[in-house]
N, C-alpha and C positions, 0 to 999 in steps of 0.2 A: 488660736487660728495662728498657722505657720507663717512666718514670713522669708521669702529668699531672698539669699543677701545676690546682688550683682556685681560681677568684677567688670573694670574698664581694660582688662589685660586676655590676654588667651592662655590658659594653664596647660602645662606640658607634662607628659610624662615619658621616662625613660627607665628602661630596667635591663640591669647587668646580671646573666646567672654564671657562676663558674663553677667547676667542680674538681676536687683533687689538689686543692691549692698546699703544695708541700715546704713550701718556702715565701719569703719576702715578696710582694711583686704588687707594681704600681699598674693602675687601671685608670683610662679617663672614663667620667660618667657623664659630661655634656662638655662636646666640644662647643664653644661660644661663636665659633667662628663660621662653622659647617652648617649652612641653612640647606643645605641640600641634601642633606643624611639626615639628620637630626629633625625634630619639628617645631622649631622656634622659626621666626624671622628675624628678631634683633639680636645685632654683634656687640651691644655696649656694654651690657653687665647683665648678670644672671642674678635672680630674686628667688630665692631657695623657699619656698614653703613648707617642704616636709620630706622626710627620708621613711622609706620601710624596709627594716633588715629580718631577713629569714636565713638560718644560717644552720649546719650540721657540722659539728667535729667529730673526727672518728681519732679513734684513740685516745689517749693522754696528752695531748697536745694544747697551746695555750696561743692564741691568736689576740691581736687588735687591727680593728676596722676603722683606720682613719679618714674621714671625710674633710677635703679640705680645698683649697683653691690656687692655683697655680700665679704665684706673683713674680716670677721671672725667669726667663728661659733663654739660652741660646745652643749653639750647636757642642758645646761641652758640657752642661750641666743645667740647672733650674734649681728655683725654691717654692717650696708650697708651703700655705701657712693654713692650721687645721682647725676648723669650726668644730668638729664633732667626732668622738671618738667610742666606738663598741667594742668590750671588752667582753674577750669571749674565754672564759676560764677552765681547768680541771674539774671533772667532778668528783663529788664528795666519796659518794659510791665506788671502791676499789675494785668491783666484779660489772661494773657497766661502765665502757669507756665512749659511749657515744652521747654529746651534749646537744642539745637543739635550743636555739633562741630565735627568739621572736620578738622583735622592739618597734616603736613607730615614734617617731620624732615630729611633733607639729610648732615649726617655726612661726606659724602666724598666733600661736598662742589662743586657738579656738576661736579665730577671728578679730583679737582686739589689737594685733599686731600683721594687718591682712597682707603687706606686700612683702611678709617674710625677713629673711636674712638679706639685706642688698649685699651682692659678692662684688662688687666695683673696684676694679684694680687699678691703681694709677702711680705711673713712677715707680713701678715694683713693691705698693702697699697696698693692702685693703685698704680703701676709706673710710668705710662706715663698720668697722669690726676691729679690736684689739685683742690679741690674744698671746699666750708666751709659750706655744706650741708651734714648733714649725721644723720643717726639714730643709735644710738649705746645703746650697752647692751640691746638689745630688744629681748623678747620671740617669737618676730615674725619669727624671723632669725635661732632661734636653730635647730642644725641637724637631732632631732630625731622626728621633729614633721612634718606631714604631709600637703602639701600644694597645691591648685587647679593650676595645668599647662598645657600648649595646649595638654599635653596627659594626662591628668586624674587627680586625686584628691590624688595620693601618692608619688609623687615629695618631697623630702625632700632638702632645700635647703642647698647649699655648697661654701665653699670660690672659688668667680669666676663666680659664678653663676648670669646670668642676671634677676633683679628682678622688682617687680612692688608694689609700695603701694598704694592702694587708700587711701586717707583719705579726711572722711567727716568732712570738715571743720566746717559746721553749716546747719541751717534748718532742714528740715524733710525730704526730698525728698530722693529718688533712683535714681541709675544710671544704665544705659546699658553702656555696651563698649566692644568694639571690638579694640585691639591693635596686630600689624601686627611689627615684628624686622625683617631685612634684616641682615646678621649677614657671617662674616666667622670665623672658627677655625684656630688655627695653634697647 
């Protein structure tokens, strides 16, 4: 007999697809305060349940796809703490310069952690997460600059937003990717 688990919150999904990335680039994956264009209604915090990444790297480039949360920002710069990174590296076969990468990250641990990662930000810091990887005082996260997001190219990052930093680590290739986030808000 199967038991279906019930949830007391609405689960939301966003997808960001980008092609031909050839330089380090910031993106907003979930704009926490935007309840008009994004599918959620809560604006206090994001609970990240899972991530899905499908990517194709062309030529012999190296990319890291960082996923994190803006912890503070103003009209000069901002900071993001990274909660996960996908490393996309060179191929071992010198005659094949195209790599494909597919990965699923389940932050609910198969249901053992049903609320996923609580990404609440207070006083410039994540409340329920500690890590040693971040991007501090970066113009990529300033609050007056539009970034590409799942709902267009006019999303300005703010504290509490789920963001993506595609970093070109080396090589001369380009990256096509699709990243999906499954989340809840409070």
